[in-house]
C-alpha positions as CSV (number, residue, x, y, z in Angstrom):
1,M,112.6,72.7,66.4
2,K,114.8,74.6,68.9
3,A,114.0,74.6,72.6
4,L,115.5,75.2,76.0
5,V,115.3,71.8,77.7
6,C,115.4,70.7,81.3
7,T,116.9,67.2,81.4
8,A,117.6,67.1,85.1
9,F,116.2,69.3,87.9
10,G,118.4,72.1,88.9
11,L,119.3,75.8,88.3
12,P,119.0,77.7,85.0
13,E,122.7,76.9,84.2
14,T,121.8,73.2,83.9
15,L,119.3,73.8,81.1
16,T,120.4,73.1,77.5
17,F,119.4,74.8,74.3
18,K,119.1,72.2,71.5
19,E,117.0,70.6,68.7
20,V,114.0,68.5,69.9
21,D,111.1,66.8,68.2
22,E,108.0,68.8,67.5
23,P,105.1,68.2,70.0
24,V,102.4,65.8,68.9
25,I,98.9,67.1,69.9
26,S,95.9,65.1,71.1
27,S,92.3,65.7,70.0
28,N,91.8,68.4,72.7
29,Q,95.0,70.3,72.1
30,V,96.4,72.9,69.7
31,L,99.9,73.3,68.3
32,I,101.2,76.9,68.6
33,Q,104.0,78.5,66.7
34,V,105.5,80.5,69.6
35,E,106.2,84.2,69.0
36,A,106.9,85.2,72.6
37,C,106.9,83.5,76.1
38,G,106.5,85.3,79.4
39,V,109.1,84.6,82.2
40,N,107.4,83.9,85.5
41,F,108.3,82.8,89.0
42,P,106.8,79.3,88.5
43,D,109.3,78.7,85.8
44,V,112.2,78.9,88.2
45,L,110.4,76.6,90.6
46,I,109.4,74.0,88.0
47,I,113.0,73.4,86.8
48,Q,114.0,72.8,90.4
49,N,111.1,70.3,91.0
50,K,109.7,72.8,93.6
51,Y,106.4,73.6,91.9
52,Q,103.0,72.0,92.5
53,F,102.9,70.7,88.9
54,K,105.7,68.3,88.1
55,P,106.2,67.5,84.4
56,E,108.2,64.4,83.4
57,L,111.7,64.9,82.2
58,P,112.8,66.1,79.7
59,F,110.7,69.3,79.3
60,S,111.0,73.0,78.5
61,P,110.0,75.6,81.0
62,G,107.7,78.5,80.0
63,G,104.0,78.5,80.8
64,E,102.6,81.6,79.1
65,V,102.9,82.1,75.4
66,C,101.6,84.2,72.5
67,G,101.7,82.9,69.0
68,V,99.8,81.5,65.9
69,I,97.9,78.3,65.8
70,E,99.5,75.8,63.4
71,K,97.3,72.7,64.1
72,V,94.2,71.9,66.1
73,G,92.9,68.6,67.5
74,D,89.8,67.0,66.1
75,A,87.7,68.0,69.1
76,V,88.7,71.7,69.0
77,K,86.1,74.1,67.7
78,H,86.6,77.6,69.1
79,V,90.0,78.3,67.4
80,K,91.5,77.3,64.0
81,P,94.9,77.3,62.3
82,G,96.1,80.9,61.6
83,D,94.4,82.4,64.7
84,R,96.6,84.5,67.0
85,V,96.3,83.4,70.6
86,V,97.6,83.6,74.1
87,A,97.8,80.3,76.0
88,L,98.6,78.9,79.4
89,C,100.6,75.8,78.6
90,G,102.1,75.1,82.0
91,W,105.5,74.4,80.5
92,G,107.0,74.0,77.0
93,G,106.9,77.6,76.0
94,F,110.6,78.2,75.7
95,A,110.6,76.6,72.3
96,E,109.7,77.3,68.7
97,K,106.4,75.3,69.1
98,V,104.3,74.2,72.0
99,A,101.2,72.0,72.5
100,A,98.5,73.5,74.8
101,A,95.1,72.4,76.0
102,A,92.4,74.0,73.9
103,N,90.5,75.3,77.0
104,R,93.6,77.2,78.0
105,V,93.9,79.1,74.7
106,F,92.4,82.5,74.0
107,K,92.1,84.4,70.8
108,I,93.5,88.0,70.8
109,P,92.9,91.1,68.7
110,P,95.4,91.7,65.9
111,A,96.6,94.9,67.6
112,I,98.0,93.0,70.6
113,T,101.8,92.5,70.0
114,P,103.5,89.2,70.8
115,V,105.3,90.8,73.8
116,Q,102.0,92.3,75.1
117,G,100.2,88.9,74.7
118,A,102.9,86.9,76.4
119,T,103.0,89.2,79.4
120,T,99.3,89.5,80.2
121,L,97.8,86.3,81.5
122,Y,99.9,85.5,84.6
123,T,100.4,89.0,85.9
124,Y,97.3,90.9,85.0
125,G,95.1,87.8,85.1
126,T,96.3,87.0,88.6
127,A,96.2,90.6,89.8
128,Y,92.7,91.3,88.4
129,H,91.2,88.1,89.7
130,A,92.8,88.8,93.1
131,L,91.5,92.4,93.4
132,K,88.2,92.0,91.7
133,D,87.0,88.5,92.5
134,R,88.7,87.7,95.8
135,A,89.2,91.1,97.6
136,Q,86.3,92.8,95.9
137,L,88.3,96.0,96.0
138,Q,86.1,99.1,96.3
139,L,86.5,102.7,95.2
140,N,88.7,104.8,97.6
141,E,89.9,101.8,99.6
142,T,93.6,101.6,100.4
143,L,95.6,98.8,98.8
144,L,99.1,97.7,99.9
145,V,101.1,95.8,97.3
146,L,104.1,93.9,98.6
147,G,106.8,92.9,96.1
148,A,105.4,95.7,94.1
149,A,108.1,95.9,91.5
150,G,107.7,92.3,90.3
151,G,105.5,91.5,87.3
152,V,102.4,90.6,89.2
153,G,103.1,93.3,91.8
154,L,103.3,96.1,89.2
155,A,100.1,94.8,87.6
156,A,98.4,95.0,91.0
157,V,99.6,98.6,91.4
158,E,98.4,99.6,88.0
159,L,95.0,97.8,88.3
160,G,94.4,98.9,91.8
161,K,94.8,102.5,90.7
162,L,92.6,102.0,87.7
163,M,89.9,100.5,90.0
164,G,89.9,103.7,92.1
165,A,92.0,102.6,95.1
166,R,94.7,104.5,97.0
167,V,97.8,102.4,96.3
168,I,100.8,101.9,98.6
169,A,103.7,100.1,96.8
170,A,106.3,98.4,98.9
171,A,109.6,97.2,97.4
172,S,113.3,96.8,98.2
173,S,115.1,99.7,96.3
174,A,114.7,103.2,95.0
175,E,114.9,102.0,91.4
176,K,112.0,99.6,92.0
177,L,109.9,102.1,93.7
178,L,110.4,104.6,90.8
179,A,108.9,102.0,88.5
180,C,105.9,101.7,91.0
181,R,105.4,105.4,90.9
182,D,105.4,105.2,87.1
183,Q,102.6,102.6,87.3
184,G,100.5,104.9,89.5
185,A,101.4,104.2,93.1
186,D,100.3,107.0,95.4
187,D,102.8,106.2,98.2
188,V,105.9,104.0,98.3
189,I,107.8,102.2,101.1
190,D,111.4,100.9,100.8
191,Y,111.2,98.0,103.2
192,S,115.0,97.4,102.9
193,K,115.5,100.7,104.8
194,E,112.1,101.6,106.4
195,D,110.0,99.9,109.0
196,L,106.9,98.6,107.1
197,R,104.4,98.8,109.9
198,A,105.5,102.3,111.1
199,R,105.3,103.7,107.6
200,L,101.9,102.2,107.1
201,K,100.7,103.8,110.3
202,E,102.0,107.1,109.1
203,I,100.6,106.9,105.6
204,T,97.1,105.8,106.7
205,N,96.9,107.9,109.9
206,D,96.8,104.7,111.8
207,K,93.6,103.5,110.0
208,G,95.4,100.6,108.3
209,V,95.0,99.2,104.8
210,D,91.8,97.6,103.4
211,V,93.6,95.1,101.2
212,V,97.1,93.5,101.3
213,F,98.3,92.0,98.0
214,D,101.1,89.6,99.0
215,P,103.0,87.6,96.3
216,V,106.1,87.5,98.5
217,G,105.3,85.8,101.9
218,G,108.0,85.4,104.4
219,K,108.9,88.0,107.1
220,L,106.8,90.9,105.7
221,A,103.5,89.0,106.0
222,E,102.9,89.5,109.7
223,P,103.7,93.2,109.9
224,A,101.6,93.8,106.9
225,F,98.7,91.8,108.4
226,R,99.0,93.7,111.7
227,S,98.6,96.9,109.6
228,I,95.3,95.8,108.2
229,A,92.1,97.8,108.7
230,W,88.8,96.5,110.2
231,K,87.3,93.9,107.8
232,G,90.5,94.0,105.7
233,R,91.4,91.3,103.2
234,Y,94.8,89.8,103.1
235,L,95.5,88.2,99.7
236,V,97.8,85.2,99.7
237,V,99.1,85.3,96.1
238,G,102.5,83.5,96.3
239,F,105.7,82.9,98.1
240,A,108.5,84.6,96.0
241,S,110.6,84.9,99.2
242,G,110.8,81.1,99.3
243,E,109.2,81.1,102.8
244,I,105.5,80.3,103.5
245,Q,104.3,82.7,106.2
246,Q,102.8,81.4,109.5
247,L,100.2,84.0,110.6
248,P,98.8,83.9,114.2
249,A,95.2,83.0,114.1
250,N,94.2,85.7,116.6
251,L,95.1,88.5,114.0
252,P,92.1,87.9,111.7
253,L,89.9,87.6,114.7
254,L,90.9,90.9,116.3
255,K,90.6,92.8,113.0
256,G,87.4,91.0,111.7
257,A,89.7,90.4,108.7
258,S,89.9,87.7,106.1
259,I,92.9,85.6,104.8
260,V,92.0,85.0,101.1
261,G,93.7,82.5,98.8
262,V,94.4,83.5,95.2
263,F,95.1,80.6,92.8
264,W,94.3,82.1,89.4
265,G,95.4,79.0,87.5
266,S,92.8,76.9,89.2
267,F,90.2,79.7,89.0
268,S,90.7,79.8,85.2
269,E,90.0,76.1,84.9
270,R,87.1,75.9,87.4
271,E,85.3,79.1,86.3
272,P,86.2,79.5,82.6
273,H,83.4,81.9,81.8
274,Q,84.3,84.4,84.5
275,N,87.9,84.1,83.6
276,Q,87.1,84.8,79.9
277,Q,85.2,87.9,80.9
278,N,88.2,89.1,83.0
279,I,90.6,88.5,80.1
280,Q,88.3,90.3,77.7
281,R,88.2,93.3,80.1
282,L,92.0,93.3,80.4
283,M,92.4,93.2,76.6
284,E,90.1,96.2,76.2
285,W,92.1,98.1,78.8
286,M,95.3,97.2,77.0
287,L,94.0,98.3,73.6
288,T,92.8,101.6,75.0
289,G,96.1,102.3,76.8
290,K,94.6,102.1,80.3
291,I,97.1,99.4,81.2
292,K,100.6,98.8,79.9
293,Q,103.0,96.2,81.1
294,H,106.4,97.4,82.3
295,I,108.9,95.3,80.3
296,H,112.2,94.8,82.0
297,Q,114.0,93.1,79.1
298,V,113.3,91.1,75.9
299,Y,115.5,88.0,75.6
300,P,116.0,85.9,72.5
301,L,115.1,82.2,72.8
302,Q,118.8,81.1,73.1
303,Q,119.2,83.4,76.1
304,S,116.1,82.2,77.9
305,A,118.2,80.5,80.7
306,Q,119.7,84.0,81.5
307,A,116.2,85.4,81.8
308,L,115.4,82.8,84.5
309,R,118.7,83.5,86.3
310,D,117.9,87.3,86.3
311,L,114.5,86.6,87.7
312,M,115.9,84.4,90.4
313,E,118.4,87.1,91.4
314,R,115.6,89.7,91.6
315,K,117.0,91.8,88.9
316,V,113.8,91.9,86.9
317,I,111.5,95.0,87.4
318,G,108.2,94.3,85.9
319,K,108.2,91.5,83.3
320,A,110.8,89.7,81.4
321,V,109.9,88.0,78.1
322,V,111.5,85.6,75.6
323,T,110.9,86.1,71.9
324,V,111.2,83.4,69.2
């Protein structure tokens, strides 16, 4: 089978596209014929050996796939060959076939397209878990989304609006903010040109924001937290800036606020029933047109290294996806 392979840790240009052996599955795994694979920030970290999960070389990146089950292990009961599924495989998805743990595989309705399926779990799964389970976002609360034009950021904008919040989207260009408006943002801030804290004071009449959704980290974290309302919730989603923020401990004290970690991957393993309910709700919203992923570009498998490079260079608005 054909696959994009990491034989030595490095940048996307060091990856090779070649023929490799088909995966061999264990009793608790399934083999999936990949139709599409989402492109996510962990993919650019894992090929540089900077991610918390560290596969043995050689491996293929790509942790979020949609496809058709070809084989199932002896212990697998909830899916069968021929089922269309989405799966969290961790890595291996930039290939024609991938092995995935059965408890990370979810059946999908026939109406869900491969591109839709491969761009749902990481972004909408993370954003919905963050807003619903961790922040407990309420009707008419104010939500600030940093890095709002990325895949998970746009999902948070769209879901926040669907859940009845006033959504403020912050991103780094007019083009990105236009995409945020299209996904339902009520107000936008270009933090490459505007002072984030000053604009938040203006937009909220100095009341602050109830929830901060932060997948970026770095220098924007502190001004965002200083703009939080009484009993606000600051969601630590990721560190796309490459810098893990250091927040003064007096800030949550003064605001009666909470710093809340969001690790959707671990949640999906530790609380599978709740995660399954979340995914089911997201699929319902997708089928009824209430949510629709913003697709930046669809790349063929042989160009999947370029998809990773575009993501690293912050060219991707919404979600990039690789098709097989």
